[in-house]
C-alpha atoms as a printed R data frame, in Angstrom:
    type eleno elety resid chain resno       x       y      z
1   ATOM     1    CA   UNK     A     1 -57.389 155.865 56.565
2   ATOM     2    CA   UNK     A     2 -56.905 153.342 53.658
3   ATOM     3    CA   UNK     A     3 -53.832 151.175 53.275
4   ATOM     4    CA   UNK     A     4 -52.953 153.105 50.152
5   ATOM     5    CA   UNK     A     5 -53.048 156.478 51.844
6   ATOM     6    CA   UNK     A     6 -51.098 155.131 54.967
7   ATOM     7    CA   UNK     A     7 -48.553 153.650 52.634
8   ATOM     8    CA   UNK     A     8 -48.144 157.166 50.847
9   ATOM     9    CA   UNK     A     9 -48.006 159.047 54.102
10  ATOM    10    CA   UNK     A    10 -45.419 156.654 55.572
11  ATOM    11    CA   UNK     A    11 -43.419 156.878 52.195
12  ATOM    12    CA   UNK     A    12 -43.606 160.720 52.237
13  ATOM    13    CA   UNK     A    13 -42.669 160.951 55.947
14  ATOM    14    CA   UNK     A    14 -39.298 159.222 55.115
15  ATOM    15    CA   UNK     A    15 -38.049 162.713 53.921
16  ATOM    16    CA   UNK     A    16 -37.155 163.281 57.569
17  ATOM    17    CA   UNK     A    17 -34.242 161.061 56.827
18  ATOM    18    CA   UNK     A    18 -32.628 163.589 54.339
19  ATOM    19    CA   UNK     A    19 -33.306 166.415 56.923
20  ATOM    20    CA   UNK     A    20 -31.658 164.265 59.715
21  ATOM    21    CA   UNK     A    21 -28.835 163.860 57.344
22  ATOM    22    CA   UNK     A    22 -28.674 167.535 56.746
23  ATOM    23    CA   UNK     A    23 -28.589 168.301 60.500
24  ATOM    24    CA   UNK     A    24 -26.217 165.467 61.816
25  ATOM    25    CA   UNK     A    25 -24.437 164.390 58.799
26  ATOM    26    CA   UNK     A    26 -24.669 161.655 56.203
27  ATOM    27    CA   UNK     A    27 -21.875 159.629 57.822
28  ATOM    28    CA   UNK     A    28 -24.284 158.822 60.887
29  ATOM    29    CA   UNK     A    29 -27.240 158.189 58.568
30  ATOM    30    CA   UNK     A    30 -24.856 155.978 56.510
31  ATOM    31    CA   UNK     A    31 -24.201 153.889 59.625
32  ATOM    32    CA   UNK     A    32 -27.860 153.584 60.700
33  ATOM    33    CA   UNK     A    33 -28.962 152.608 57.281
34  ATOM    34    CA   UNK     A    34 -26.195 149.878 57.300
35  ATOM    35    CA   UNK     A    35 -27.559 148.532 60.570
36  ATOM    36    CA   UNK     A    36 -31.155 148.883 59.531
37  ATOM    37    CA   UNK     A    37 -30.822 147.108 56.195
38  ATOM    38    CA   UNK     A    38 -29.850 143.719 57.523
39  ATOM    39    CA   UNK     A    39 -32.313 143.865 60.220
40  ATOM    40    CA   UNK     A    40 -35.194 144.571 57.644
41  ATOM    41    CA   UNK     A    41 -33.839 141.987 55.477
42  ATOM    42    CA   UNK     A    42 -34.083 139.367 58.100
43  ATOM    43    CA   UNK     A    43 -37.786 140.468 58.666
44  ATOM    44    CA   UNK     A    44 -38.401 140.224 54.955
45  ATOM    45    CA   UNK     A    45 -36.916 136.708 54.848
46  ATOM    46    CA   UNK     A    46 -38.973 135.441 57.770
47  ATOM    47    CA   UNK     A    47 -42.063 137.105 56.305
48  ATOM    48    CA   UNK     A    48 -41.596 135.657 52.711
49  ATOM    49    CA   UNK     A    49 -40.603 132.238 54.235
50  ATOM    50    CA   UNK     A    50 -43.864 132.190 56.289
51  ATOM    51    CA   UNK     A    51 -41.964 131.852 59.476
52  ATOM    52    CA   UNK     A    52 -44.545 134.189 61.003
53  ATOM    53    CA   UNK     A    53 -48.055 135.028 60.135
54  ATOM    54    CA   UNK     A    54 -48.409 137.490 57.133
55  ATOM    55    CA   UNK     A    55 -51.913 138.243 57.830
56  ATOM    56    CA   UNK     A    56 -51.024 139.310 61.517
57  ATOM    57    CA   UNK     A    57 -48.065 141.452 60.239
58  ATOM    58    CA   UNK     A    58 -50.581 142.982 57.744
59  ATOM    59    CA   UNK     A    59 -52.983 143.547 60.496
60  ATOM    60    CA   UNK     A    60 -50.379 145.173 62.706
61  ATOM    61    CA   UNK     A    61 -48.638 147.225 59.945
62  ATOM    62    CA   UNK     A    62 -51.376 147.596 57.168
63  ATOM    63    CA   UNK     A    63 -48.972 148.709 54.621
64  ATOM    64    CA   UNK     A    64 -47.995 145.353 52.764
65  ATOM    65    CA   UNK     A    65 -49.613 144.841 49.469
66  ATOM    66    CA   UNK     A    66 -51.156 141.404 48.638
67  ATOM    67    CA   UNK     A    67 -48.626 141.192 45.691
68  ATOM    68    CA   UNK     A    68 -45.854 141.549 48.301
69  ATOM    69    CA   UNK     A    69 -46.727 138.276 49.920
70  ATOM    70    CA   UNK     A    70 -43.953 136.308 48.375
71  ATOM    71    CA   UNK     A    71 -41.370 138.861 47.484
72  ATOM    72    CA   UNK     A    72 -39.726 141.739 49.205
73  ATOM    73    CA   UNK     A    73 -41.948 144.833 50.132
74  ATOM    74    CA   UNK     A    74 -41.593 148.236 48.838
75  ATOM    75    CA   UNK     A    75 -40.433 149.461 52.223
76  ATOM    76    CA   UNK     A    76 -37.515 146.977 52.015
77  ATOM    77    CA   UNK     A    77 -36.647 148.285 48.577
78  ATOM    78    CA   UNK     A    78 -37.009 152.037 49.672
79  ATOM    79    CA   UNK     A    79 -34.560 151.404 52.602
80  ATOM    80    CA   UNK     A    80 -32.080 149.720 50.105
81  ATOM    81    CA   UNK     A    81 -32.428 152.593 47.946
82  ATOM    82    CA   UNK     A    82 -31.938 155.269 50.652
83  ATOM    83    CA   UNK     A    83 -28.905 153.065 51.809
84  ATOM    84    CA   UNK     A    84 -27.447 153.256 48.012
85  ATOM    85    CA   UNK     A    85 -28.228 156.983 47.781
86  ATOM    86    CA   UNK     A    86 -26.495 157.767 51.320
87  ATOM    87    CA   UNK     A    87 -23.218 156.725 49.748
88  ATOM    88    CA   UNK     A    88 -23.297 159.554 46.887
89  ATOM    89    CA   UNK     A    89 -21.019 162.421 47.979
90  ATOM    90    CA   UNK     A    90 -22.570 165.452 49.022
91  ATOM    91    CA   UNK     A    91 -25.049 167.083 48.025
92  ATOM    92    CA   UNK     A    92 -26.359 163.873 46.404
93  ATOM    93    CA   UNK     A    93 -27.834 162.013 49.491
94  ATOM    94    CA   UNK     A    94 -30.084 164.649 50.552
95  ATOM    95    CA   UNK     A    95 -31.433 165.190 47.009
96  ATOM    96    CA   UNK     A    96 -31.861 161.510 46.393
97  ATOM    97    CA   UNK     A    97 -33.508 160.692 49.741
98  ATOM    98    CA   UNK     A    98 -35.833 163.689 49.710
99  ATOM    99    CA   UNK     A    99 -36.904 163.403 46.192
100 ATOM   100    CA   UNK     A   100 -37.738 159.736 46.415
101 ATOM   101    CA   UNK     A   101 -39.693 160.251 49.664
102 ATOM   102    CA   UNK     A   102 -41.959 162.725 47.755
103 ATOM   103    CA   UNK     A   103 -41.870 161.996 44.120
104 ATOM   104    CA   UNK     A   104 -43.050 158.275 44.242
105 ATOM   105    CA   UNK     A   105 -45.995 158.751 46.569
106 ATOM   106    CA   UNK     A   106 -47.029 161.917 44.540
107 ATOM   107    CA   UNK     A   107 -46.737 159.824 41.298
108 ATOM   108    CA   UNK     A   108 -49.003 157.238 42.782
109 ATOM   109    CA   UNK     A   109 -51.582 159.730 44.071
110 ATOM   110    CA   UNK     A   110 -51.598 161.698 40.769
111 ATOM   111    CA   UNK     A   111 -51.472 158.504 38.520
112 ATOM   112    CA   UNK     A   112 -54.118 156.900 40.540
113 ATOM   113    CA   UNK     A   113 -56.381 159.774 40.429
114 ATOM   114    CA   UNK     A   114 -55.903 160.810 36.687
115 ATOM   115    CA   UNK     A   115 -54.193 157.874 35.143
116 ATOM   116    CA   UNK     A   116 -57.212 155.836 34.416
117 ATOM   117    CA   UNK     A   117 -56.269 152.927 36.538
118 ATOM   118    CA   UNK     A   118 -53.226 152.050 34.683
119 ATOM   119    CA   UNK     A   119 -50.056 151.030 36.543
120 ATOM   120    CA   UNK     A   120 -47.766 153.572 35.303
121 ATOM   121    CA   UNK     A   121 -49.109 156.719 33.480
122 ATOM   122    CA   UNK     A   122 -47.815 160.031 32.123
123 ATOM   123    CA   UNK     A   123 -49.906 161.684 34.555
124 ATOM   124    CA   UNK     A   124 -48.186 159.762 37.397
125 ATOM   125    CA   UNK     A   125 -44.750 160.529 35.761
126 ATOM   126    CA   UNK     A   126 -45.731 164.317 35.786
127 ATOM   127    CA   UNK     A   127 -46.545 163.970 39.369
128 ATOM   128    CA   UNK     A   128 -43.196 162.523 40.141
129 ATOM   129    CA   UNK     A   129 -41.464 165.294 38.081
130 ATOM   130    CA   UNK     A   130 -43.385 168.138 39.754
131 ATOM   131    CA   UNK     A   131 -42.761 166.539 43.414
132 ATOM   132    CA   UNK     A   132 -39.156 166.242 42.520
133 ATOM   133    CA   UNK     A   133 -39.221 169.958 41.377
134 ATOM   134    CA   UNK     A   134 -40.872 171.119 44.553
135 ATOM   135    CA   UNK     A   135 -38.342 169.313 46.747
136 ATOM   136    CA   UNK     A   136 -35.244 170.479 45.034
137 ATOM   137    CA   UNK     A   137 -36.358 173.907 44.599
138 ATOM   138    CA   UNK     A   138 -37.461 174.278 48.337
139 ATOM   139    CA   UNK     A   139 -34.146 172.563 49.551
140 ATOM   140    CA   UNK     A   140 -31.345 175.210 49.676
141 ATOM   141    CA   UNK     A   141 -28.023 174.948 47.619
142 ATOM   142    CA   UNK     A   142 -29.041 173.262 44.303
143 ATOM   143    CA   UNK     A   143 -28.288 174.947 41.053
144 ATOM   144    CA   UNK     A   144 -30.887 175.201 38.265
145 ATOM   145    CA   UNK     A   145 -29.067 172.594 36.346
146 ATOM   146    CA   UNK     A   146 -29.003 170.063 39.198
147 ATOM   147    CA   UNK     A   147 -32.772 170.757 39.977
148 ATOM   148    CA   UNK     A   148 -33.638 170.045 36.347
149 ATOM   149    CA   UNK     A   149 -31.420 166.876 36.067
150 ATOM   150    CA   UNK     A   150 -32.630 165.636 39.440
151 ATOM   151    CA   UNK     A   151 -36.298 166.266 38.253
152 ATOM   152    CA   UNK     A   152 -35.906 164.452 35.131
153 ATOM   153    CA   UNK     A   153 -33.901 161.642 36.518
154 ATOM   154    CA   UNK     A   154 -36.712 161.017 39.255
155 ATOM   155    CA   UNK     A   155 -39.431 161.169 36.424
156 ATOM   156    CA   UNK     A   156 -37.687 158.691 34.175
157 ATOM   157    CA   UNK     A   157 -36.632 156.200 36.836
158 ATOM   158    CA   UNK     A   158 -39.843 156.312 38.616
159 ATOM   159    CA   UNK     A   159 -41.559 155.530 35.228
160 ATOM   160    CA   UNK     A   160 -39.176 153.053 33.657
161 ATOM   161    CA   UNK     A   161 -37.414 151.369 36.520
162 ATOM   162    CA   UNK     A   162 -37.327 148.217 34.360
163 ATOM   163    CA   UNK     A   163 -37.198 144.968 36.462
164 ATOM   164    CA   UNK     A   164 -36.424 146.792 39.646
165 ATOM   165    CA   UNK     A   165 -38.908 148.417 42.154
166 ATOM   166    CA   UNK     A   166 -38.789 152.202 41.729
167 ATOM   167    CA   UNK     A   167 -38.364 152.510 45.379
168 ATOM   168    CA   UNK     A   168 -34.843 150.977 44.870
169 ATOM   169    CA   UNK     A   169 -34.016 153.084 41.849
170 ATOM   170    CA   UNK     A   170 -35.272 156.646 42.287
171 ATOM   171    CA   UNK     A   171 -33.131 157.847 45.376
172 ATOM   172    CA   UNK     A   172 -29.810 156.469 44.042
173 ATOM   173    CA   UNK     A   173 -30.424 157.810 40.476
174 ATOM   174    CA   UNK     A   174 -31.297 161.233 41.676
175 ATOM   175    CA   UNK     A   175 -28.480 161.365 44.182
176 ATOM   176    CA   UNK     A   176 -25.855 160.554 41.737
177 ATOM   177    CA   UNK     A   177 -27.106 162.662 39.042
178 ATOM   178    CA   UNK     A   178 -27.456 165.684 41.205
179 ATOM   179    CA   UNK     A   179 -24.046 165.154 42.639
180 ATOM   180    CA   UNK     A   180 -22.709 164.688 39.121
181 ATOM   181    CA   UNK     A   181 -24.284 167.929 37.967
182 ATOM   182    CA   UNK     A   182 -23.010 169.933 40.918
183 ATOM   183    CA   UNK     A   183 -19.498 168.279 40.713
184 ATOM   184    CA   UNK     A   184 -19.311 169.642 37.051
185 ATOM   185    CA   UNK     A   185 -20.982 172.790 38.173
186 ATOM   186    CA   UNK     A   186 -23.095 172.787 35.092
């Protein structure tokens, strides 16, 4: 398995956090994320400062990109994004976390396959939109309006996350947009 495929697979598997939140409640998920975030931040700090061997870490966990050698990893940004999404009122967290888990790796897969090697492509953005749609349609309890709003929020933020890593921005954007639309009952 290539490291890119492993990264995408691990990223997609984080959808389990949304299901755990649905089953046991997002109060517990928030607490767990609040504990994990500073622990992972410490790992990132020591990794970036070179206080342990990056190559050994890369060998043990082959998901770090070479470009992440001197900056926080995508996994850290994803954990932070999930932490921000978890604080949205119900049903935002389940939507934001589940969509971010699936839409971003799907955008990477589709964009990598059909986007002619460009970083961000319209093909990848379409992949994010379709992944978000699949997640929100298959999860119970979302209105058509919140599905549409969540899909477009995921696509837009995944494509144009500006100076931030899209792993940080997709989950909270979708969580708060879906909550807002459901709150307004549009």
